[in-house]
N, CA, C and O atoms as CSV, one atom per row, in Angstrom:
chain,resi,resn,atom,element,x,y,z
A,1,UNK,N,N,-4.711,-13.849,-16.543
A,1,UNK,CA,C,-4.445,-13.146,-15.582
A,1,UNK,C,C,-5.604,-12.366,-15.000
A,1,UNK,O,O,-6.650,-12.140,-15.608
A,2,UNK,N,N,-5.343,-12.000,-13.851
A,2,UNK,CA,C,-6.481,-11.286,-12.644
A,2,UNK,C,C,-6.152,-9.712,-12.914
A,2,UNK,O,O,-5.093,-9.125,-13.133
A,3,UNK,N,N,-7.221,-9.367,-12.827
A,3,UNK,CA,C,-7.218,-7.601,-12.469
A,3,UNK,C,C,-6.149,-7.087,-11.630
A,3,UNK,O,O,-5.757,-5.940,-11.849
A,4,UNK,N,N,-5.529,-7.892,-10.536
A,4,UNK,CA,C,-5.189,-7.033,-9.650
A,4,UNK,C,C,-3.594,-7.656,-9.945
A,4,UNK,O,O,-2.779,-7.154,-9.171
A,5,UNK,N,N,-3.065,-8.542,-10.809
A,5,UNK,CA,C,-1.687,-8.672,-11.226
A,5,UNK,C,C,-1.087,-7.534,-11.537
A,5,UNK,O,O,-1.633,-6.518,-11.966
A,6,UNK,N,N,0.374,-7.753,-11.255
A,6,UNK,CA,C,1.136,-6.426,-11.310
A,6,UNK,C,C,0.645,-5.798,-12.704
A,6,UNK,O,O,-0.139,-6.390,-13.447
A,7,UNK,N,N,1.260,-4.378,-13.013
A,7,UNK,CA,C,0.922,-3.892,-14.410
A,7,UNK,C,C,2.157,-2.811,-14.354
A,7,UNK,O,O,2.635,-2.142,-13.438
A,8,UNK,N,N,2.456,-2.945,-15.751
A,8,UNK,CA,C,3.621,-1.593,-15.970
A,8,UNK,C,C,3.505,-0.359,-15.290
A,8,UNK,O,O,2.451,0.255,-15.452
A,9,UNK,N,N,4.485,0.189,-14.471
A,9,UNK,CA,C,4.103,1.450,-14.211
A,9,UNK,C,C,5.460,2.488,-14.140
A,9,UNK,O,O,5.807,3.184,-13.186
A,10,UNK,N,N,6.138,2.342,-15.544
A,10,UNK,CA,C,7.685,2.709,-15.480
A,10,UNK,C,C,7.549,4.199,-15.089
A,10,UNK,O,O,8.483,4.626,-14.410
A,11,UNK,N,N,6.368,5.238,-15.451
A,11,UNK,CA,C,6.787,6.539,-15.115
A,11,UNK,C,C,6.093,6.994,-13.736
A,11,UNK,O,O,5.542,8.093,-13.669
A,12,UNK,N,N,6.135,6.138,-12.664
A,12,UNK,CA,C,5.482,6.364,-11.637
A,12,UNK,C,C,6.676,6.694,-10.492
A,12,UNK,O,O,7.776,6.265,-10.841
A,13,UNK,N,N,6.661,7.165,-9.597
A,13,UNK,CA,C,7.548,7.205,-8.432
A,13,UNK,C,C,8.161,5.444,-7.628
A,13,UNK,O,O,7.498,4.750,-6.857
A,14,UNK,N,N,9.362,5.195,-8.077
A,14,UNK,CA,C,9.624,4.195,-7.421
A,14,UNK,C,C,9.465,4.222,-5.905
A,14,UNK,O,O,9.782,5.200,-5.227
A,15,UNK,N,N,9.010,3.215,-5.462
A,15,UNK,CA,C,8.441,2.757,-3.777
A,15,UNK,C,C,7.470,3.702,-3.350
A,15,UNK,O,O,7.479,3.987,-2.153
A,16,UNK,N,N,6.525,4.314,-4.189
A,16,UNK,CA,C,5.652,4.881,-3.858
A,16,UNK,C,C,4.192,3.987,-3.344
A,16,UNK,O,O,3.668,3.254,-4.183
A,17,UNK,N,N,3.634,4.079,-2.074
A,17,UNK,CA,C,3.094,3.546,-1.570
A,17,UNK,C,C,1.321,4.112,-1.447
A,17,UNK,O,O,0.831,4.985,-0.731
A,18,UNK,N,N,0.773,3.321,-2.327
A,18,UNK,CA,C,-0.982,4.088,-2.268
A,18,UNK,C,C,-1.571,3.602,-1.352
A,18,UNK,O,O,-1.613,2.376,-1.452
A,19,UNK,N,N,-2.137,4.058,-0.344
A,19,UNK,CA,C,-3.188,3.321,1.129
A,19,UNK,C,C,-3.657,4.285,1.247
A,19,UNK,O,O,-3.187,5.396,1.001
A,20,UNK,N,N,-5.194,3.852,1.855
A,20,UNK,CA,C,-6.651,4.580,2.135
A,20,UNK,C,C,-6.191,5.174,3.636
A,20,UNK,O,O,-6.052,4.561,4.695
A,21,UNK,N,N,-6.018,6.509,3.349
A,21,UNK,CA,C,-5.704,7.402,4.499
A,21,UNK,C,C,-6.712,7.485,5.616
A,21,UNK,O,O,-6.416,8.114,6.632
A,22,UNK,N,N,-7.724,6.973,5.515
A,22,UNK,CA,C,-8.457,7.111,6.820
A,22,UNK,C,C,-8.984,5.982,7.073
A,22,UNK,O,O,-9.995,5.991,7.775
A,23,UNK,N,N,-8.495,4.791,6.616
A,23,UNK,CA,C,-8.031,3.707,7.305
A,23,UNK,C,C,-7.417,3.571,8.483
A,23,UNK,O,O,-6.238,3.904,8.369
A,24,UNK,N,N,-7.673,3.255,9.482
A,24,UNK,CA,C,-6.942,3.267,10.785
A,24,UNK,C,C,-5.852,2.171,10.517
A,24,UNK,O,O,-4.674,2.524,10.465
A,25,UNK,N,N,-6.208,0.815,10.340
A,25,UNK,CA,C,-5.022,-0.135,9.806
A,25,UNK,C,C,-4.161,0.154,8.862
A,25,UNK,O,O,-2.971,-0.158,8.887
A,26,UNK,N,N,-4.841,0.892,7.801
A,26,UNK,CA,C,-3.679,1.267,6.754
A,26,UNK,C,C,-3.004,2.215,7.116
A,26,UNK,O,O,-1.891,2.228,6.588
A,27,UNK,N,N,-3.292,3.361,8.087
A,27,UNK,CA,C,-2.242,4.321,8.151
A,27,UNK,C,C,-1.477,3.474,9.252
A,27,UNK,O,O,-0.389,4.027,9.413
A,28,UNK,N,N,-1.569,2.527,9.958
A,28,UNK,CA,C,-0.759,1.839,10.757
A,28,UNK,C,C,0.215,1.184,9.999
A,28,UNK,O,O,1.343,1.205,10.490
A,29,UNK,N,N,0.069,0.581,8.881
A,29,UNK,CA,C,0.663,0.158,8.069
A,29,UNK,C,C,1.698,1.196,7.692
A,29,UNK,O,O,2.822,1.086,8.182
A,30,UNK,N,N,1.421,2.213,6.852
A,30,UNK,CA,C,2.192,3.147,6.742
A,30,UNK,C,C,3.471,3.569,7.874
A,30,UNK,O,O,4.676,3.572,7.619
A,31,UNK,N,N,2.914,3.865,8.982
A,31,UNK,CA,C,3.674,4.040,10.147
A,31,UNK,C,C,4.521,2.926,10.244
A,31,UNK,O,O,5.691,3.159,10.550
A,32,UNK,N,N,4.133,1.610,10.023
A,32,UNK,CA,C,4.744,0.441,10.256
A,32,UNK,C,C,6.307,0.122,9.188
A,32,UNK,O,O,7.412,-0.369,9.420
A,33,UNK,N,N,5.572,0.762,7.869
A,33,UNK,CA,C,6.797,0.479,6.741
A,33,UNK,C,C,7.924,1.611,7.456
A,33,UNK,O,O,9.071,1.270,7.744
A,34,UNK,N,N,7.362,3.076,7.697
A,34,UNK,CA,C,8.427,3.979,8.007
A,34,UNK,C,C,9.260,3.996,8.940
A,34,UNK,O,O,10.251,4.727,8.949
A,35,UNK,N,N,8.907,3.067,9.969
A,35,UNK,CA,C,9.408,2.648,11.146
A,35,UNK,C,C,10.672,1.699,11.117
A,35,UNK,O,O,11.607,1.608,11.914
A,36,UNK,N,N,10.339,0.859,9.664
A,36,UNK,CA,C,11.476,-0.166,9.579
A,36,UNK,C,C,12.392,0.188,8.195
A,36,UNK,O,O,13.300,-0.544,7.801
A,37,UNK,N,N,12.091,1.117,7.708
A,37,UNK,CA,C,12.572,1.646,6.624
A,37,UNK,C,C,13.601,2.741,6.566
A,37,UNK,O,O,13.429,3.829,6.016
A,38,UNK,N,N,14.892,2.270,7.303
A,38,UNK,CA,C,15.993,3.187,7.541
A,38,UNK,C,C,16.281,4.101,6.198
A,38,UNK,O,O,16.087,5.314,6.114
A,39,UNK,N,N,16.746,3.306,5.255
A,39,UNK,CA,C,16.973,3.732,3.997
A,39,UNK,C,C,15.811,4.828,3.230
A,39,UNK,O,O,15.941,5.555,2.245
A,40,UNK,N,N,15.011,4.663,3.860
A,40,UNK,CA,C,14.095,5.677,3.035
A,40,UNK,C,C,13.743,5.314,1.741
A,40,UNK,O,O,13.781,6.143,0.832
A,41,UNK,N,N,13.413,4.191,1.568
A,41,UNK,CA,C,13.186,3.827,0.064
A,41,UNK,C,C,11.571,3.874,-0.261
A,41,UNK,O,O,11.123,3.717,-1.397
A,42,UNK,N,N,10.841,4.091,0.798
A,42,UNK,CA,C,9.385,4.286,0.551
A,42,UNK,C,C,8.849,5.557,0.849
A,42,UNK,O,O,9.145,6.171,1.874
A,43,UNK,N,N,8.043,5.986,-0.043
A,43,UNK,CA,C,7.092,7.385,0.139
A,43,UNK,C,C,5.681,6.912,0.082
A,43,UNK,O,O,5.401,5.770,-0.282
A,44,UNK,N,N,4.929,7.659,0.389
A,44,UNK,CA,C,3.548,7.677,0.485
A,44,UNK,C,C,2.570,8.331,-0.058
A,44,UNK,O,O,2.862,9.505,-0.282
A,45,UNK,N,N,1.373,7.979,-0.396
A,45,UNK,CA,C,0.230,8.848,-1.260
A,45,UNK,C,C,-1.043,8.339,-0.302
A,45,UNK,O,O,-1.044,7.126,-0.092
A,46,UNK,N,N,-1.882,8.934,0.169
A,46,UNK,CA,C,-3.235,8.569,0.498
A,46,UNK,C,C,-4.342,8.459,-0.750
A,46,UNK,O,O,-4.217,9.319,-1.622
A,47,UNK,N,N,-5.170,7.706,-0.879
A,47,UNK,CA,C,-5.499,7.679,-2.090
A,47,UNK,C,C,-6.595,8.697,-2.191
A,47,UNK,O,O,-7.166,8.846,-3.271
A,48,UNK,N,N,-6.951,9.451,-1.080
A,48,UNK,CA,C,-7.895,10.487,-0.858
A,48,UNK,C,C,-7.231,11.894,-1.494
A,48,UNK,O,O,-7.924,12.809,-1.938
A,49,UNK,N,N,-5.552,11.904,-1.454
A,49,UNK,CA,C,-4.923,12.969,-2.126
A,49,UNK,C,C,-5.291,12.927,-3.509
A,49,UNK,O,O,-5.856,11.948,-3.998
A,50,UNK,N,N,-4.936,14.143,-4.274
A,50,UNK,CA,C,-5.229,14.269,-5.555
A,50,UNK,C,C,-4.307,13.252,-6.485
A,50,UNK,O,O,-4.766,12.795,-7.532
A,51,UNK,N,N,-2.881,12.912,-5.993
A,51,UNK,CA,C,-2.289,12.024,-6.923
A,51,UNK,C,C,-2.669,10.574,-6.111
A,51,UNK,O,O,-2.484,9.531,-6.738
A,52,UNK,N,N,-3.117,10.513,-4.938
A,52,UNK,CA,C,-3.482,9.123,-4.921
A,52,UNK,C,C,-4.588,8.705,-5.689
A,52,UNK,O,O,-4.575,7.564,-6.149
A,53,UNK,N,N,-5.674,9.559,-5.926
A,53,UNK,CA,C,-7.105,9.391,-6.824
A,53,UNK,C,C,-6.520,9.257,-7.901
A,53,UNK,O,O,-6.376,8.153,-8.427
A,54,UNK,N,N,-6.064,10.417,-8.436
A,54,UNK,CA,C,-5.415,9.582,-9.830
A,54,UNK,C,C,-4.922,8.453,-10.082
A,54,UNK,O,O,-5.221,7.755,-11.050
A,55,UNK,N,N,-4.122,8.191,-9.218
A,55,UNK,CA,C,-3.011,6.789,-9.417
A,55,UNK,C,C,-4.128,5.330,-9.405
A,55,UNK,O,O,-4.182,4.342,-10.138
A,56,UNK,N,N,-4.903,5.750,-8.251
A,56,UNK,CA,C,-6.087,5.035,-8.173
A,56,UNK,C,C,-6.997,4.507,-9.336
A,56,UNK,O,O,-7.210,3.324,-9.602
A,57,UNK,N,N,-7.562,5.770,-10.070
A,57,UNK,CA,C,-8.405,5.760,-10.998
A,57,UNK,C,C,-7.466,5.411,-12.312
A,57,UNK,O,O,-8.047,4.803,-13.211
A,58,UNK,N,N,-6.187,5.708,-12.500
A,58,UNK,CA,C,-5.800,5.215,-13.337
A,58,UNK,C,C,-5.285,3.413,-13.361
A,58,UNK,O,O,-5.144,2.853,-14.448
A,59,UNK,N,N,-5.101,2.832,-12.339
A,59,UNK,CA,C,-4.709,1.404,-12.235
A,59,UNK,C,C,-6.053,0.497,-11.474
A,59,UNK,O,O,-5.972,-0.529,-10.798
A,60,UNK,N,N,-7.452,1.403,-11.918
A,60,UNK,CA,C,-8.531,0.637,-11.693
A,60,UNK,C,C,-8.945,0.146,-10.133
A,60,UNK,O,O,-9.570,-0.880,-9.864
A,61,UNK,N,N,-8.446,1.121,-9.198
A,61,UNK,CA,C,-9.079,0.991,-7.859
A,61,UNK,C,C,-10.135,2.288,-7.578
A,61,UNK,O,O,-9.886,3.471,-7.815
A,62,UNK,N,N,-11.132,1.845,-7.123
A,62,UNK,CA,C,-12.232,2.809,-6.609
A,62,UNK,C,C,-11.803,3.464,-5.479
A,62,UNK,O,O,-11.642,2.953,-4.371
A,63,UNK,N,N,-11.600,4.759,-5.830
A,63,UNK,CA,C,-10.963,5.799,-4.785
A,63,UNK,C,C,-12.038,6.171,-3.779
A,63,UNK,O,O,-11.769,6.724,-2.713
A,64,UNK,N,N,-13.392,5.812,-4.200
A,64,UNK,CA,C,-14.498,5.985,-3.082
A,64,UNK,C,C,-14.693,4.603,-2.053
A,64,UNK,O,O,-15.327,4.597,-0.998
A,65,UNK,N,N,-14.004,3.510,-2.635
A,65,UNK,CA,C,-13.975,2.008,-1.787
A,65,UNK,C,C,-12.943,1.598,-2.400
A,65,UNK,O,O,-12.913,1.155,-3.548
A,66,UNK,N,N,-11.803,1.764,-1.452
A,66,UNK,CA,C,-10.296,1.054,-2.150
A,66,UNK,C,C,-10.619,-0.235,-1.645
A,66,UNK,O,O,-11.412,-0.373,-0.713
A,67,UNK,N,N,-9.841,-1.537,-2.413
A,67,UNK,CA,C,-10.171,-2.370,-2.093
A,67,UNK,C,C,-8.603,-3.169,-1.801
A,67,UNK,O,O,-8.439,-4.322,-1.403
A,68,UNK,N,N,-7.861,-2.447,-2.041
A,68,UNK,CA,C,-6.034,-2.931,-1.843
A,68,UNK,C,C,-5.599,-1.660,-1.852
A,68,UNK,O,O,-6.079,-0.673,-2.411
A,69,UNK,N,N,-4.497,-1.796,-1.075
A,69,UNK,CA,C,-3.222,-0.893,-1.167
A,69,UNK,C,C,-2.387,-1.201,-2.510
A,69,UNK,O,O,-2.753,-2.123,-3.238
A,70,UNK,N,N,-1.216,-0.389,-2.841
A,70,UNK,CA,C,-0.686,-0.614,-3.818
A,70,UNK,C,C,0.597,-0.229,-3.699
A,70,UNK,O,O,0.828,0.717,-2.945
A,71,UNK,N,N,1.647,-0.843,-4.378
A,71,UNK,CA,C,2.823,-0.119,-4.325
A,71,UNK,C,C,3.938,-0.134,-5.979
A,71,UNK,O,O,4.027,-1.059,-6.787
A,72,UNK,N,N,4.571,1.088,-6.016
A,72,UNK,CA,C,5.361,1.171,-7.405
A,72,UNK,C,C,6.762,0.432,-6.635
A,72,UNK,O,O,7.371,0.798,-5.630
A,73,UNK,N,N,6.990,-0.721,-7.520
A,73,UNK,CA,C,8.358,-1.181,-7.153
A,73,UNK,C,C,8.702,-1.823,-8.404
A,73,UNK,O,O,7.868,-2.530,-8.970
A,74,UNK,N,N,9.947,-1.626,-8.922
A,74,UNK,CA,C,10.628,-2.178,-10.173
A,74,UNK,C,C,9.807,-1.752,-11.387
A,74,UNK,O,O,9.295,-2.611,-12.105
A,75,UNK,N,N,9.684,-0.598,-11.606
A,75,UNK,CA,C,8.749,-0.224,-12.705
A,75,UNK,C,C,7.280,-0.777,-12.892
A,75,UNK,O,O,6.729,-0.649,-13.986
A,76,UNK,N,N,6.713,-1.321,-11.949
A,76,UNK,CA,C,5.645,-1.911,-11.749
A,76,UNK,C,C,4.527,-1.944,-10.482
A,76,UNK,O,O,4.906,-2.093,-9.320
A,77,UNK,N,N,3.275,-1.807,-10.803
A,77,UNK,CA,C,2.286,-1.455,-9.628
A,77,UNK,C,C,2.044,-3.038,-9.232
A,77,UNK,O,O,1.951,-4.023,-9.964
A,78,UNK,N,N,1.971,-2.901,-7.696
A,78,UNK,CA,C,1.689,-4.212,-7.076
A,78,UNK,C,C,0.447,-4.078,-6.553
A,78,UNK,O,O,0.165,-2.920,-6.244
A,79,UNK,N,N,-0.561,-5.073,-6.314
A,79,UNK,CA,C,-1.915,-5.026,-5.785
A,79,UNK,C,C,-1.793,-5.823,-4.534
A,79,UNK,O,O,-0.899,-6.665,-4.458
A,80,UNK,N,N,-2.649,-5.619,-3.505
A,80,UNK,CA,C,-2.927,-6.767,-2.501
A,80,UNK,C,C,-1.943,-7.422,-1.939
A,80,UNK,O,O,-1.053,-6.776,-1.386
A,81,UNK,N,N,-1.907,-8.668,-1.964
A,81,UNK,CA,C,-0.725,-9.449,-0.644
A,81,UNK,C,C,0.468,-8.911,-1.378
A,81,UNK,O,O,1.415,-8.364,-0.813
A,82,UNK,N,N,0.354,-9.114,-2.770
A,82,UNK,CA,C,1.588,-8.558,-3.641
A,82,UNK,C,C,2.377,-7.632,-3.042
A,82,UNK,O,O,3.507,-7.792,-2.580
A,83,UNK,N,N,1.392,-6.189,-3.098
A,83,UNK,CA,C,2.234,-5.024,-2.522
A,83,UNK,C,C,2.430,-5.182,-1.219
A,83,UNK,O,O,3.431,-4.552,-0.878
A,84,UNK,N,N,1.766,-5.913,-0.063
A,84,UNK,CA,C,2.269,-6.049,0.816
A,84,UNK,C,C,3.366,-6.728,1.174
A,84,UNK,O,O,4.064,-6.399,2.133
A,85,UNK,N,N,3.627,-7.875,0.315
A,85,UNK,CA,C,4.867,-8.593,0.644
A,85,UNK,C,C,6.176,-8.041,-0.116
A,85,UNK,O,O,7.352,-8.157,0.231
A,86,UNK,N,N,5.529,-7.282,-1.481
A,86,UNK,CA,C,6.627,-6.557,-2.123
A,86,UNK,C,C,7.645,-5.841,-0.904
A,86,UNK,O,O,8.857,-5.956,-0.719
A,87,UNK,N,N,6.521,-5.006,-0.119
A,87,UNK,CA,C,7.152,-4.094,0.822
A,87,UNK,C,C,8.071,-4.777,1.782
A,87,UNK,O,O,9.268,-4.508,1.888
A,88,UNK,N,N,7.481,-5.606,2.416
A,88,UNK,CA,C,7.817,-6.377,3.165
A,88,UNK,C,C,9.403,-6.979,2.766
A,88,UNK,O,O,10.332,-6.893,3.570
A,89,UNK,N,N,9.540,-7.548,1.505
A,89,UNK,CA,C,10.697,-8.177,1.661
A,89,UNK,C,C,11.672,-7.081,1.124
A,89,UNK,O,O,12.752,-7.407,0.633
A,90,UNK,N,N,11.398,-6.175,1.192
A,90,UNK,CA,C,12.481,-4.713,1.245
A,90,UNK,C,C,12.824,-4.115,2.358
A,90,UNK,O,O,13.752,-3.306,2.351
A,91,UNK,N,N,12.158,-4.402,3.456
A,91,UNK,CA,C,12.380,-3.936,4.676
A,91,UNK,C,C,13.298,-4.924,5.595
A,91,UNK,O,O,12.974,-6.099,5.765
A,92,UNK,N,N,14.303,-4.434,6.090
A,92,UNK,CA,C,15.719,-5.031,7.103
A,92,UNK,C,C,14.842,-6.153,7.932
A,92,UNK,O,O,14.948,-7.365,7.744
A,93,UNK,N,N,14.105,-5.635,8.724
A,93,UNK,CA,C,13.621,-6.682,9.842
A,93,UNK,C,C,12.397,-7.629,9.426
A,93,UNK,O,O,11.979,-8.446,10.246
A,94,UNK,N,N,11.772,-7.513,8.048
A,94,UNK,CA,C,10.505,-8.315,7.756
A,94,UNK,C,C,11.530,-8.760,6.157
A,94,UNK,O,O,10.753,-8.980,5.228
A,95,UNK,N,N,12.603,-8.867,5.862
A,95,UNK,CA,C,12.676,-9.362,4.129
A,95,UNK,C,C,12.271,-10.989,4.500
A,95,UNK,O,O,12.030,-11.617,3.470
A,96,UNK,N,N,12.159,-11.719,5.623
A,96,UNK,CA,C,12.199,-13.160,5.235
A,96,UNK,C,C,10.457,-13.149,5.249
A,96,UNK,O,O,10.001,-14.288,5.149
A,97,UNK,N,N,9.791,-12.450,5.318
A,97,UNK,CA,C,8.473,-12.722,5.277
A,97,UNK,C,C,8.077,-12.376,3.595
A,97,UNK,O,O,6.893,-12.436,3.264
A,98,UNK,N,N,8.890,-12.100,2.811
A,98,UNK,CA,C,8.655,-11.912,1.332
A,98,UNK,C,C,8.500,-13.572,0.798
A,98,UNK,O,O,7.972,-13.932,-0.255
A,99,UNK,N,N,8.896,-14.130,1.466
A,99,UNK,CA,C,9.320,-15.732,0.847
A,99,UNK,C,C,7.578,-16.108,1.022
A,99,UNK,O,O,7.199,-17.052,0.330
A,100,UNK,N,N,6.590,-15.466,1.846
A,100,UNK,CA,C,5.543,-15.779,1.577
A,100,UNK,C,C,4.471,-15.525,-0.060
A,100,UNK,O,O,3.290,-15.834,-0.218
A,101,UNK,N,N,5.365,-14.912,-0.996
A,101,UNK,CA,C,5.105,-14.861,-2.373
A,101,UNK,C,C,5.237,-16.222,-2.852
A,101,UNK,O,O,4.950,-16.413,-4.034
A,102,UNK,N,N,5.555,-17.040,-2.263
A,102,UNK,CA,C,5.771,-18.249,-2.876
A,102,UNK,C,C,4.405,-19.231,-2.800
A,102,UNK,O,O,4.330,-20.060,-3.707
A,103,UNK,N,N,3.505,-19.222,-1.982
A,103,UNK,CA,C,2.226,-19.547,-1.632
A,103,UNK,C,C,1.531,-18.670,-2.874
A,103,UNK,O,O,1.867,-17.618,-3.417
A,104,UNK,N,N,0.135,-19.803,-3.123
A,104,UNK,CA,C,-0.316,-19.112,-4.497
A,104,UNK,C,C,-1.321,-17.544,-3.977
A,104,UNK,O,O,-1.968,-17.460,-2.933
A,105,UNK,N,N,-1.225,-16.740,-4.758
A,105,UNK,CA,C,-1.611,-15.575,-5.120
A,105,UNK,C,C,-3.224,-15.802,-4.719
A,105,UNK,O,O,-3.690,-14.844,-4.103
A,106,UNK,N,N,-4.045,-16.780,-4.936
A,106,UNK,CA,C,-5.248,-16.735,-5.086
A,106,UNK,C,C,-5.657,-17.034,-3.396
A,106,UNK,O,O,-6.695,-16.637,-2.867
A,107,UNK,N,N,-4.678,-17.750,-2.781
A,107,UNK,CA,C,-4.891,-18.060,-1.097
A,107,UNK,C,C,-4.553,-16.812,-0.306
A,107,UNK,O,O,-5.073,-16.451,0.751
A,108,UNK,N,N,-3.454,-16.128,-1.097
A,108,UNK,CA,C,-2.831,-14.906,-0.120
A,108,UNK,C,C,-4.116,-13.858,-0.525
A,108,UNK,O,O,-5.093,-13.800,0.221
A,109,UNK,N,N,-4.064,-13.310,-1.350
A,109,UNK,CA,C,-5.760,-12.343,-1.680
A,109,UNK,C,C,-7.093,-13.153,-1.170
A,109,UNK,O,O,-8.256,-12.754,-1.214
A,110,UNK,N,N,-6.745,-14.023,-0.825
A,110,UNK,CA,C,-8.583,-14.588,-0.303
A,110,UNK,C,C,-8.267,-13.873,1.344
A,110,UNK,O,O,-9.143,-13.132,1.791
A,111,UNK,N,N,-7.158,-14.099,2.087
A,111,UNK,CA,C,-7.102,-13.989,3.333
A,111,UNK,C,C,-6.707,-12.047,3.539
A,111,UNK,O,O,-7.126,-11.365,4.474
A,112,UNK,N,N,-5.857,-11.559,2.431
A,112,UNK,CA,C,-5.870,-9.865,2.189
A,112,UNK,C,C,-7.594,-9.504,2.160
A,112,UNK,O,O,-8.092,-8.860,3.083
A,113,UNK,N,N,-8.244,-9.891,1.245
A,113,UNK,CA,C,-9.893,-9.618,0.872
A,113,UNK,C,C,-10.328,-9.343,2.481
A,113,UNK,O,O,-10.729,-8.274,2.943
A,114,UNK,N,N,-10.139,-10.578,3.178
A,114,UNK,CA,C,-11.199,-10.784,4.371
A,114,UNK,C,C,-10.753,-9.669,5.253
A,114,UNK,O,O,-11.601,-9.034,5.879
A,115,UNK,N,N,-9.272,-9.334,5.366
A,115,UNK,CA,C,-8.871,-8.334,6.280
A,115,UNK,C,C,-9.444,-6.832,5.746
A,115,UNK,O,O,-9.860,-5.958,6.507
A,116,UNK,N,N,-9.379,-6.729,4.350
A,116,UNK,CA,C,-9.962,-5.333,3.902
A,116,UNK,C,C,-11.093,-4.926,3.958
A,116,UNK,O,O,-11.352,-3.739,4.153
A,117,UNK,N,N,-12.253,-6.127,3.748
A,117,UNK,CA,C,-13.645,-6.106,3.860
A,117,UNK,C,C,-14.006,-5.577,5.277
A,117,UNK,O,O,-14.965,-4.851,5.538
A,118,UNK,N,N,-12.939,-6.132,6.284
A,118,UNK,CA,C,-13.803,-5.819,7.845
A,118,UNK,C,C,-12.578,-4.653,8.363
A,118,UNK,O,O,-12.733,-4.244,9.514
A,119,UNK,N,N,-11.668,-4.233,7.771
A,119,UNK,CA,C,-10.738,-3.098,8.202
A,119,UNK,C,C,-11.272,-1.887,8.922
A,119,UNK,O,O,-10.576,-1.295,9.747
A,120,UNK,N,N,-12.673,-1.456,8.579
A,120,UNK,CA,C,-13.313,-0.272,9.535
A,120,UNK,C,C,-14.012,-0.898,10.155
A,120,UNK,O,O,-14.085,-0.218,11.179
A,121,UNK,N,N,-14.620,-1.743,10.309
A,121,UNK,CA,C,-15.135,-2.469,11.391
A,121,UNK,C,C,-14.296,-2.703,12.538
A,121,UNK,O,O,-14.483,-2.235,13.661
A,122,UNK,N,N,-13.176,-3.606,12.107
A,122,UNK,CA,C,-12.210,-4.020,13.174
A,122,UNK,C,C,-11.394,-2.798,13.922
A,122,UNK,O,O,-11.153,-2.741,15.128
A,123,UNK,N,N,-11.015,-1.800,12.878
A,123,UNK,CA,C,-9.846,-1.138,13.068
A,123,UNK,C,C,-10.128,0.437,13.544
A,123,UNK,O,O,-9.615,1.193,14.369
A,124,UNK,N,N,-11.264,0.526,12.540
A,124,UNK,CA,C,-11.985,1.453,12.727
A,124,UNK,C,C,-11.428,2.708,11.235
A,124,UNK,O,O,-10.582,2.595,10.348
A,125,UNK,N,N,-12.146,3.515,11.502
A,125,UNK,CA,C,-12.084,5.055,10.248
A,125,UNK,C,C,-11.946,6.483,10.915
A,125,UNK,O,O,-12.629,6.952,11.825
A,126,UNK,N,N,-11.202,6.886,10.434
A,126,UNK,CA,C,-11.139,8.263,10.716
A,126,UNK,C,C,-11.782,9.276,9.730
A,126,UNK,O,O,-12.042,8.875,8.596
A,127,UNK,N,N,-12.041,10.487,10.056
A,127,UNK,CA,C,-12.372,11.565,9.250
A,127,UNK,C,C,-11.778,12.374,8.156
A,127,UNK,O,O,-12.231,13.039,7.224
A,128,UNK,N,N,-10.010,11.927,8.834
A,128,UNK,CA,C,-9.247,12.722,7.884
A,128,UNK,C,C,-7.990,11.872,8.030
A,128,UNK,O,O,-7.474,11.339,9.013
A,129,UNK,N,N,-7.612,11.920,6.548
A,129,UNK,CA,C,-6.104,11.227,6.432
A,129,UNK,C,C,-5.071,11.367,7.782
A,129,UNK,O,O,-5.208,12.215,8.665
A,130,UNK,N,N,-4.125,10.448,7.732
A,130,UNK,CA,C,-3.123,10.886,8.860
A,130,UNK,C,C,-2.242,12.050,8.979
A,130,UNK,O,O,-1.845,12.298,7.841
A,131,UNK,N,N,-1.837,12.734,9.669
A,131,UNK,CA,C,-0.815,13.473,9.508
A,131,UNK,C,C,0.747,13.245,9.838
A,131,UNK,O,O,1.109,13.198,11.014
A,132,UNK,N,N,1.671,13.103,8.772
A,132,UNK,CA,C,2.672,12.573,9.296
A,132,UNK,C,C,3.598,13.776,10.082
A,132,UNK,O,O,3.465,14.993,9.955
A,133,UNK,N,N,4.571,13.047,10.928
A,133,UNK,CA,C,5.295,13.588,11.890
A,133,UNK,C,C,6.198,14.743,11.184
A,133,UNK,O,O,6.505,14.373,10.050
A,134,UNK,N,N,6.593,15.717,11.426
A,134,UNK,CA,C,7.751,16.740,11.060
A,134,UNK,C,C,8.812,15.825,10.222
A,134,UNK,O,O,8.985,16.165,9.052
A,135,UNK,N,N,9.416,14.889,10.625
A,135,UNK,CA,C,10.523,14.270,10.191
A,135,UNK,C,C,10.133,13.558,9.080
A,135,UNK,O,O,10.893,13.451,8.118
A,136,UNK,N,N,8.941,13.013,9.098
A,136,UNK,CA,C,8.446,11.991,7.952
A,136,UNK,C,C,7.588,12.846,6.691
A,136,UNK,O,O,7.301,12.266,5.644
A,137,UNK,N,N,7.267,14.122,6.908
A,137,UNK,CA,C,6.523,14.958,6.010
A,137,UNK,C,C,6.989,14.695,4.578
A,137,UNK,O,O,6.182,14.601,3.652
A,138,UNK,N,N,8.193,14.588,4.433
A,138,UNK,CA,C,8.821,14.725,2.778
A,138,UNK,C,C,8.676,13.162,2.307
A,138,UNK,O,O,9.265,12.690,1.334
A,139,UNK,N,N,7.881,12.521,3.077
A,139,UNK,CA,C,8.036,10.960,2.353
A,139,UNK,C,C,6.467,10.749,1.849
A,139,UNK,O,O,5.976,9.742,1.339
A,140,UNK,N,N,5.850,11.993,2.147
A,140,UNK,CA,C,4.069,11.881,1.670
A,140,UNK,C,C,4.208,13.007,0.579
A,140,UNK,O,O,4.955,13.976,0.437
A,141,UNK,N,N,3.038,12.392,-0.217
A,141,UNK,CA,C,2.725,13.038,-1.654
A,141,UNK,C,C,1.756,13.307,-1.633
A,141,UNK,O,O,1.023,12.429,-1.178
A,142,UNK,N,N,1.234,14.290,-1.960
A,142,UNK,CA,C,-0.162,15.049,-2.405
A,142,UNK,C,C,-0.479,15.002,-3.841
A,142,UNK,O,O,-1.501,15.542,-4.266
């Protein structure tokens, strides 16, 4: 069993996405989900927030150098490609992409890790976490 295999998280909010709030790519991921989630099933917390840091530490993510995003779904926390594909499988416009979970995790996560390792260099980094719009502010937890 991999360190990044889904873990039980029954006491955590369903649909909560943990992301690197200073990563431009990761913030765009949050915006991508918001724009495609008309049912508002997902909420967000940046790893840099108090809640995000506590969740990261609880589940073995280094909050100073996060290697993964995560999502709480069906009482479990999912990491890396599992997290992304779990979210995509729930969004009406990307539901079919959830079928990519049939590919072996070690291959999916190798691709995920390549992007994660280079995300600041390729996409950039900000000094502060993204600020959600007024209509989306209630979807962010601190």
